[in-house]
C-alpha positions in Angstrom: 0.3 0.4 0.3 1.0 3.5 -1.5 0.9 6.2 1.4 1.4 10.1 1.1 2.1 13.0 3.7 -1.4 14.1 3.6 -2.5 10.1 4.8 1.3 10.4 7.6 -0.8 13.9 9.0 -4.2 12.5 8.9 -3.1 10.3 11.4 -1.2 12.1 13.6 -4.2 15.1 14.0 -6.0 12.0 15.5 -3.5 10.4 17.5 -3.9 11.8 20.8 -7.4 9.6 20.3 -5.2 6.5 19.2 -3.7 6.6 22.0 -6.2 7.1 24.5 -7.7 4.4 22.9 -5.1 1.8 22.5 -4.2 2.6 26.6 -8.1 1.9 27.2 -8.3 -1.2 25.5 -4.8 -3.0 26.5 -5.0 -4.5 29.8 -2.1 -3.3 32.2 -0.4 -6.2 34.3 -0.7 -6.0 38.3 2.3 -6.2 40.0 2.7 -8.7 42.6 4.6 -7.0 45.0 5.5 -10.0 47.3 7.1 -11.6 44.8 8.4 -8.0 43.6 10.4 -7.4 47.0 11.4 -10.5 47.1 13.3 -10.4 43.5 14.3 -7.5 44.4 16.2 -8.3 47.6 17.4 -11.2 45.7 18.7 -8.7 43.4 20.4 -6.2 45.9 22.5 -9.4 47.2 23.7 -10.3 43.8 24.7 -6.9 43.2 26.5 -6.5 46.2 27.7 -9.9 46.1 29.3 -9.8 42.5 30.3 -6.4 43.0 34.3 -7.0 44.5 35.1 -10.1 42.1 33.8 -8.1 38.8 36.2 -4.9 40.4 38.9 -7.3 40.7 38.2 -9.0 37.0 38.2 -5.1 35.4 41.1 -4.3 37.3 43.3 -7.6 35.8 42.0 -6.6 32.3 45.0 -4.0 32.1 48.4 -2.6 33.1 49.4 0.5 34.4 53.1 2.0 33.6 54.0 4.9 35.1 56.3 6.8 33.8 56.3 9.7 36.9 57.3 8.4 40.1 57.5 11.9 41.6 54.6 12.4 44.7 52.9 10.3 47.2 52.0 7.0 46.7 48.0 6.4 47.6 47.3 4.9 50.6 44.7 3.0 49.1 44.5 0.6 46.2 43.0 1.1 43.0 40.0 -1.5 43.8 39.4 0.2 47.6 38.7 3.8 45.3 36.4 2.2 42.7 34.4 0.6 45.6 34.7 4.1 47.4 33.4 6.2 44.5 30.4 3.8 44.0 29.5 3.7 47.5 29.9 7.6 47.7 27.6 8.1 45.0 25.2 5.3 46.3 24.7 7.0 49.8 24.9 10.3 47.7 26.3 12.3 50.2 29.5 15.2 49.6 32.8 14.6 49.5 33.5 15.9 53.1 30.1 14.1 54.8 31.5 10.5 53.1 35.3 11.3 54.4 33.5 12.0 57.7 32.1 8.4 57.4 35.3 6.7 56.3 36.4 8.0 60.3 33.4 5.5 61.2 33.9 3.2 59.1 37.4 2.8 60.1 36.2 0.8 63.0 36.2 -1.9 60.7 38.3 -1.6 57.9 42.1 0.4 57.2 40.5 3.3 54.9 40.5 6.6 56.0 40.9 9.4 53.5 40.0 13.1 53.0 37.3 14.8 51.4 39.6 15.8 48.5 41.3 12.0 47.4 37.6 11.3 47.1 36.8 14.5 44.8 40.1 13.5 42.5 38.5 9.9 42.2 36.1 11.5 39.5 39.2 12.0 37.6 41.4 9.2 38.2 42.6 7.9 34.9 42.7 4.5 36.4 39.4 4.6 38.1 37.8 5.8 35.2 39.3 2.9 33.0 37.9 0.3 35.8 34.5 1.7 35.7 34.6 1.3 31.7 36.1 -2.1 32.0 33.8 -3.3 34.8 30.4 -2.0 32.4 31.4 -4.1 29.7 32.5 -6.9 31.3 28.9 -7.3 32.8 27.3 -6.7 29.5 29.5 -9.4 28.3 28.8 -11.9 31.0 24.9 -11.1 30.4 25.4 -11.7 26.4 24.4 -8.4 25.6 25.8 -8.0 21.7 22.6 -7.5 19.8 20.8 -5.4 21.6 16.7 -4.3 21.4 16.7 -0.9 22.6 14.7 2.2 24.5 16.3 4.8 24.4 14.9 8.4 26.2 16.8 11.6 27.8 16.7 13.1 31.1 18.2 15.8 33.5 20.2 16.1 36.4 19.6 19.2 38.5 24.1 20.7 40.0 22.5 22.9 42.2 20.2 22.3 44.9 18.0 25.5 44.0 16.9 23.8 41.0 15.0 20.6 40.7 15.3 19.3 36.6 11.8 17.5 36.7 9.9 21.1 38.1 11.9 23.3 36.6 11.3 21.2 33.1 7.6 20.9 33.5 7.0 24.7 34.2 9.2 25.9 31.4 8.6 22.9 28.9 11.0 23.4 26.4 12.4 26.7 27.0 15.1 25.2 30.2 16.2 23.4 27.3 16.6 26.5 25.0 18.3 28.5 27.4 20.9 30.0 26.6 23.2 31.4 29.7 25.9 34.5 29.7 29.4 33.6 30.5 29.4 34.0 33.9 26.4 32.2 35.0 26.3 28.5 36.6 25.6 25.9 34.8 21.9 24.7 36.3 21.0 21.4 34.8 23.0 18.8 32.9 21.4 16.4 29.9 21.9 12.8 29.8 20.6 9.9 27.4 20.9 6.2 28.2 19.8 3.2 25.6 18.8 0.6 27.7 18.3 -3.4 26.5 14.7 -4.7 26.9 15.5 -8.0 27.6 18.1 -7.4 30.4 17.1 -3.7 31.2 20.7 -3.2 31.4 21.8 0.4 29.7 24.1 -0.1 27.0 25.2 3.3 26.6 25.1 6.8 27.6 26.3 10.0 27.5 26.1 13.3 29.4 26.6 17.3 28.2 25.9 20.8 29.7 24.7 21.9 26.3 22.5 19.8 24.1 20.3 16.7 24.2 21.3 15.8 20.8 25.3 15.6 22.2 24.2 13.1 24.6 22.5 11.3 21.6 25.9 11.5 19.4 28.0 10.2 22.6 25.8 7.4 23.6 25.9 5.9 20.0 29.7 6.7 19.8 30.2 4.7 23.7 27.9 1.5 21.9 30.2 1.1 18.8 33.1 1.3 20.8 31.9 -1.4 22.8 30.8 -3.6 19.5 27.3 -3.7 19.9 24.8 -4.0 17.2 21.8 -2.2 17.6 18.6 -4.1 16.0 16.1 -1.7 16.6 15.7 1.8 18.5 12.7 3.2 20.0 13.0 7.1 20.7 11.3 10.0 22.4 9.0 12.0 20.6 12.7 14.8 20.5 14.1 13.1 18.6 11.7 12.8 15.8 12.9 13.5 12.6 15.1 12.4 9.3 18.3 13.5 10.6 18.3 11.3 13.7 17.3 8.3 11.9 20.2 9.2 9.3 22.6 9.3 12.2 21.4 6.0 13.4 21.4 4.3 9.9 25.2 5.4 9.6 26.2 3.9 13.0 24.3 0.9 12.9 23.6 -0.4 9.3 20.2 -2.3 9.5 19.0 -0.8 12.3 15.1 -0.2 12.9 14.1 3.0 14.4 10.6 3.5 15.8 9.8 6.6 16.2 5.9 9.4 16.7 6.0 11.4 13.9 5.3 15.0 14.5 2.2 16.8 12.7 4.2 18.4 10.0 6.0 15.1 9.2 6.4 14.9 5.5 7.7 11.3 3.2 10.5 12.8 1.7 13.8 11.9 3.4 15.8 8.4 3.7 13.8 4.9 2.8 14.3 4.2 6.7 12.2 6.8 7.2 9.9 6.4 4.9 9.3 2.8 5.9 8.2 3.7 9.4 6.2 5.9 8.8 4.3 3.2 6.1 4.4 1.1 9.4 2.9 3.7 11.4 0.1 4.6 9.3 -0.9 0.9 8.0 -1.1 -0.1 11.3 -1.1 2.7 14.1 -1.9 -0.2 16.9 0.5 -2.4 16.8 3.3 0.4 15.6 2.4 1.6 19.2 2.4 -1.7 21.4 6.2 -2.0 19.8 6.8 1.7 20.6 5.4 1.9 24.0 8.2 -0.8 25.1 10.4 2.5 24.9 8.7 3.1 28.7 11.5 0.8 29.9 13.7 3.9 29.8 11.0 6.2 31.5 10.8 3.8 34.5 14.8 3.0 34.4 15.2 6.8 35.1 12.4 6.6 37.6 14.4 3.9 39.4 17.4 5.6 38.8 17.2 8.7 40.7 15.0 7.0 44.2 18.6 5.1 44.5 21.5 7.8 43.8 19.3 11.3 43.6 18.8 13.7 41.2 21.2 15.9 41.9 24.6 15.3 40.7 27.0 17.5 43.1 30.3 17.8 40.8 30.8 20.7 38.6 33.5 20.1 36.4 32.3 18.1 32.8 34.6 14.7 33.2 33.4 14.6 36.9 29.8 15.3 36.1 30.3 12.7 33.0 32.0 9.9 35.9 29.3 10.8 38.3 26.7 9.7 36.1 28.6 6.7 34.8 28.1 5.6 38.5 24.4 5.9 38.0 24.7 3.7 35.2 26.8 1.3 36.5 24.5 1.1 40.0 22.1 0.6 37.8 23.4 -2.2 35.8 24.7 -3.9 39.2 20.9 -4.0 40.3 19.9 -6.2 37.4 23.0 -8.0 36.7 21.4 -10.9 38.9 18.0 -10.8 37.6 
């Protein structure tokens, strides 16, 4: 069946009604809270049990050759550094507060460092390499090589006075498009994550203080570096334009992109775009059923912010990225034993 641009726009005009009818006729699965709590408790135990051996394997997979021998030798091992960074992020403590807590922990362990040491962990090259290896090892052990994905973006506040969700709701797209003068402080960081629908683990992510597009570009780059083939991806309406379809097609040959077209969508463009609109017009209910699997991305963000908070306490760009990477790793650790 051949379709025209007017066919696409006719469907998008009544899309809200179609979605409402779809949700009304789709039976929502009820959660068994007892079973859920039991599974969650088991996942927590698995995450904590597997964390130490996974970090050891991540460290063992590379060697460090230091040309510079000056300076004080670190009082803690690389493994301790990585565990400290991850636990600090999980507890949501400031550097100074976490350093004070370590004084108490030192009654049980021999770890006692200052808050400046904790801050430096966010840009320590050995720690960052270990985190990347840890991420790759978990995905490999779960067999994530070809992924059927959902993808979405969110934001984290960089100041306690501004909450991303409430500000975005209040100002909508104006928050994303606001250009701050050079002497103003950064308020939000944008992030994007690709989630594998089968394992519910994040494959790749990106962060940016500039735009959501940049986060998607970084996530694509990370997925390619990990040599993971993306078979299909469902994206938020923000990414519903041809340039993102082209971007994904160039990165992952043969990828299937599922988007909700905007009201001014046109058939002009690459064949990947045309085929997507054809499926959308031909059977919108089946199309929506496939598209709404993307909700796992939103539930993942909700889960992350409940676990590690909605605020990132770092200010330097590379440390902001490391902090969000810790969020990604905790998410994957809690789904590793599922």
